[in-house]
Phi, psi and omega in degrees: 000128176272166178297322180297323177294316176301311182303315182295328181282328188242000185302331180274358179265132179296325171204167185209159187252169174305321181298322177294316181297325181298334180294334184253001188255156180281339182182161186298309183293321177300316181296317179301318180294318180295316180300318179300316180293316183292325176292317180297325181275355179083006179287326176240145174245132177273128176272315170201178181302121177089000179230135188220165174217146176291158174298159188302323182295322188266346182271145181273335179246144177246090182291146176283164174299327180295317177294315180302317180300316182287332190265327189276351176214088187256149356279144177202159173217153181285132183203202174054218190301321182297313180292321179298321177293317179302318182278357180078016180281328169240147187279338186288146167281137185244119182278319181290133177276109187262131187225163174248141179216160171269353176275183184287154179300135182211157169229131177239139174237132177211190185292349178266353178127200181254134181236120183247132181236129177245142185276140166226162178293150181307324182291346178260000182274081182199181177084032179227163178232156177273131178232166178242142177271188185296337179266005181080015181269140187271135173225166183251134186224133183295145167292155183302319181295322180289324177298320178295312182296317177304314182296313181298315181301315185278353180235015188296335178295338179268352185260068181284155176065231179281097185300322180295319179295321177297319178300319182289315187277313186273325183252358176058039177294135171260092182273009171272357177301160184285087180246143177273116179297324179297319180288323175302312181293321180300314180289323180298322182295336180297331185278347179052051185228115187297318181296318177300313182296322178299315181293315183296324178297340179280351178285121181260000000 
């Protein structure tokens, strides 16, 4: 398989996997050698092991970081600090794309930035909506209440004493934002965690 053949086969894909490439290749070792050469020459960009994207000039679609985050480590949705910043619940701009997954916790770094994934149980993998980026590609994004609950659950060891006060003072949470207390409690109960529920009940 030549690079031009690869480009013609995958140019319409926002990103593609090793499994897709194997369909067009003559053999495993040959493909590994080709991928190494194409990455070194900048024709292919590696997103993580086994996932790739064409260089900007050759690809027909320009996926957003949000789509890449949702697609390259599935199932996952954007949540935690990135979502909290988007909703104005914390004031800081967040560069790392923070996500929730049912798979193991991971961090990936590539030319699009840093992507952080935190694990939750499958029964807690909910509370997100499907959105579209500028290219019309679908990604999953947490509702504000779920982003808050996800953050508290995964950081509860740092929330000693009055957890709500720590959120306000140390993490600069704006809990006057328009949050549904009923939805906060609904999502908190999914985790079956008394400390989490105690903190969430303190949100007024």
